[in-house]
N, C-alpha and C positions, 0 to 999 in steps of 0.2 A: 645587746648585739645579735647579729641572726647565727646561726650553727647550723651547716649546713654537711653531709657527704661528702668524698672524695668526686664524689658521680657526679654530686651537683656541680662541683665548683669546675670539674672536667666541660659538663655540657655548656653553663655561663660562659665558660671562655672559648668555646668553641673545637677542644683538643681533646686527645683519648686520655683515656684515666692514665694509661704507664706514662703519658707525658707531663701530667700531675704529679704524678710521684717521683720523675725524675728533677721534676723541678723541685721541689719539697726535699727531696734526699740530695740536691748538689751537683747533680750532673751535669757537665758542659757539652751534652748534643742535642740541648734544646736553644732555638736561637733567642736574641735578648728580646726581641719584642714582645715573644710568646712568654718567657721567663717572668717579664716585667708583668705581663697582663695576669698572670697566675697567681705569681706573690700578691699581686694587689687582691684579688680575689682571698685566696689565703688567708690575711689578713682583714678583709671585711668581714668574713666568716667564723672570725676567730678560730679556725682550725689549730687541734692542738697534736702536734706530730708523734711520731709511736717512742719517739724515748720520753719523750716529754711526759708520757702515759706511764708508762715502765717506772720513770722516776717515782713518780707520783704516787705509785701503789695500784694503778687498774691493771691488773694481769690477767684477765679473762682470756682462756684457751679454746679453741673449740675443739671437740672430740667428734670426728665426724664417722660414722656407720655407715656400711651397705645397708642393716637392718638391725633393728633392736630388740625383734619380740624371741629371742635368744638367753638362755643363763650363758651361753658364750659372752655375750657382751656385757652380762653382770661383772664375772671375772675384769676383762678389761679395764671395767669402769674403776673398780675397786682399787685395782692398782696405781691406777693414775690420780686417783684422790689422795692415795697413801703418800704422794710426792710433796701435797699441800699445794699444787696447782687449783687453780678455780676456775673450772669447766664449765662451760656450754654445750651438752650433749644433743646431737642432732641424728637425724637419720635420712638416708635416701635408697629409695628402693627402685629407683628409675635412675640411665646414665645422665650423669649431669652434664648441663652446659657448663662445659670447664672454665671458660673465661669470665661467665656471670656467677659462678662459684667464687673466683679469687677475688671477683672484686668486690664481692658483697663480704670476704672476710676484711678486705683493707675498707670497706665503708662502714663496716661493725667495729674499727680501731681495735682489733684484736691482736692481742701479744703476741700468736702465735698459732698452730693447730696440729691435731694429733688426726691421722687419717687412719682410719681403719680398713684391711682389705679394700685399696682405692689404688690410683696410679694418679700421677700429675703429668700434665699434658706440658708441652715445652710453654705453651700460652701460660698457664698456669705459674709455671716455673719463673717467668720474666715478669708477672705483675708480682708476684709476691718478694720475691728479689729487689724487684724496683723499691719496693715499700719497707723493703728490709722486715719481713715478716718472715720468722722461722718455722719449718713442716718439718715433721718428722711424719712417718710411715710406719703401722702396723701392721704385719703379715701382708705384705706387696703381694698384689695379684701378677705379678710379673717380676722381670729380673729388676736388681736395684738399678736405681738411675743415680748420675754422677750429681754431688753435692747435695742429695738427698738421702739423710740418716735414715735408716731404716732397723727393725727390730723383727726377729724370725722366732722358728724353732727347727730344731733340727727335722725337718718331715722326711727326709730320705731316709734315716735312721730310723726313726719311727714306723714308717711302712715296713723298713728290713726288719726288726725287730719282732712286729706282731706277726707278721708271716712266719719268721723263721721258729716262733713259739710253736704254731699250727703244725708245720713242718716237722718240728720236733716229738709232737705229741702223737706223730703219725700219718696224719691226713696228707693226702697227694689231690685230690680234688678242693682246690681252693679256689672258691670267688672271690671277688674285689667289688667294692663298691666305691668310686671315688667321688667328689664333687664335681662342680662345673670341669670339663676338660681343658679350658684355658686359664683356668687358674693356677697359680706357680706353684702353693702350698698340695691342690689337688692332683697336678703331675708328679709332685716330688714324692707323693706317699705311694702311689701308683708305681712309680719308678723303682723305690726299694721293695715293692711286692715281686718286682719282677725279676729283679736284683738277688731275691732270697730264692724263689726258683731256680735261678737259675746254680748258685752256689749249690744247691740241692740236687743239682741234675734233673730235676722233675721239668719234665716239659711245659712248657707256653701255650694256653690253650685260649686264645682272644676272645672266644665264646663267655668265657669266666669272666672278663671284664666289663663292668656297667658304669656309666656314671650318673651321680644324680644330681639335686644340688643341695646337700648338707642339710635336708630336711626331712623328719621323720615321715612324713607320706610319700616322699622320693625314696626313702630306703625301703619301705614296705613295696611299692610296686617292682624297684630292682628286683628286690630278693624275690618276690613273688615271680619273675622273669626267671630268673636261675633256679629256683626250685621247681619249677612247672618242666625242667629238661630233664629229658629221658636217662642221663646221666649226671644226675645233681652234684654239686658240690657237698661236701660233710664239714664245710667250714665256711665261713664269708669274714672276709677284713673289709667293715667299714670304714670311708674316710672320715668319719666322726659320729659323735655317741648318738645326738640325734637320730643319725641313717641307722644306726646299731640297734636302737630301741624300734625303729622301724621293721628292722630285720627278725628280730625275735616274734613280735607281733604276726610278720606274716608267715614264719615256721608254724605257730599256732593257726592259726586258719588254714595253713597245710595240714594240720593235724602231728605234727612233728614237734619233738621234746626239745628243748635247747637246757644243756646241752649233751642229751644222751643221743639225740637223731643227727643234732648241728652244733657245731660249735660257733660264736661270735665273738669277736672284737673289736672294740669302736677303735676311738682317738679324741683327747681332749682329757678325758676325767674329770666331765662335770660332776658335781655334787648329785647328782640324778643319778649316778653309772654305780654308786654304794648302794641307793635305795630299789634300784631295779631288781625283776623276780625273773631271772638269778641274778645274782649283783656281775657285774658288767666286766670281765677283763677290757682293759685299755690301754692307751699309749698318753699317759699324761703329758700335758702340754702346759708348761708353764703360765699359762694366761696370766694370773694376775703381776706373775713377776714380769710378763712381758709389758703390760701397761704399768708397771712401774719403772723399767728401765728407760720406756720410750718418755713419759713423764721426763725423768730425771736429765735425760738428754736434750729435752725441748727446753726446760729451766736453765740449763749450762748453756743455751744458744740464745735464748731472750737476756741472758746475763752479759753477752757477749764472750764466754768463755768455750772455745772449740772442742769438741768432739772427740774422745780417744780413736774413736773409728767409726764409720758411717755405715756400716754392715755388721749388725751381732745377732748373732743363732745361739738362742739358749736351749740346752740340751733335754732332750725326751727320756721317756723311760717308760717301761713295760709295767703296768701294775694287775695281776694275775689275781684272778678272782673267780665267781662259779661256772661261769657261761663257757668255758671251754674244758675240753677234756678228749681222750684220745677217740679215733672214730668207731663207730657201732661196726661189729666184724661182719 
């Protein structure tokens, strides 16, 4: 018998992939002639439906990152694997053609998908819903979407606690280097920073706000800009640990000592935070638990069990180490 993907069947039938999915899942908004043609091709190609795959133990799920070259991704993967799901890890550093991505997921006969710092379009959701392929988003880049479960962290609270720590030490010129301005987690962390300033009665200076790319090099460049200011900050809150390490490097290049001349706070609490010099004060984001929780949600959906809540936010925690102290006199 011949085997093929749903896309092959759709092409042979002269219809769209969603139409094939509707026939496969018993939807009633497909014409009788089209339905018969698609069913005949499904039989000829010996297509195995998603439900049958699940029953027979074929439980591969896609775990999709925007980038894999980060210890941040390793922590997420560790949590997902802990749940017992069999994952295929992939990455894309380019904007995806969403319809083709969703179609490829259907064609690969995946049981489900976990998307990290990604967002689903309406076209994605339609194709996946028609094929009954569940999706869970980890750390969504925008506001949560209806019927798409997601797992994140308390980014606003983390930004607040990081900045309040610096203010309690006596800093009043506090810079912040966020991630991409359009990302939900980045905006929330910067908003938490602003809220801390407001609570302390410290005037907000937009010149002290920079946005990077959540990478070491971006942290270095943005910190160099802040440290070149005539009235430079005495402390910098970086939107993640990688950027914070870039800030420390920029301080050294500028002839400044951390924390004697500049205090630095990161976000994530990656393993490298403990081993950096000085050890990095940071906001612990429960990355492994985020992956674990998302994996459990996806496993429930694959098994046909509803999730208790569609939006989960896990708590962050300030971890004080050696990269922060009182500002110089």
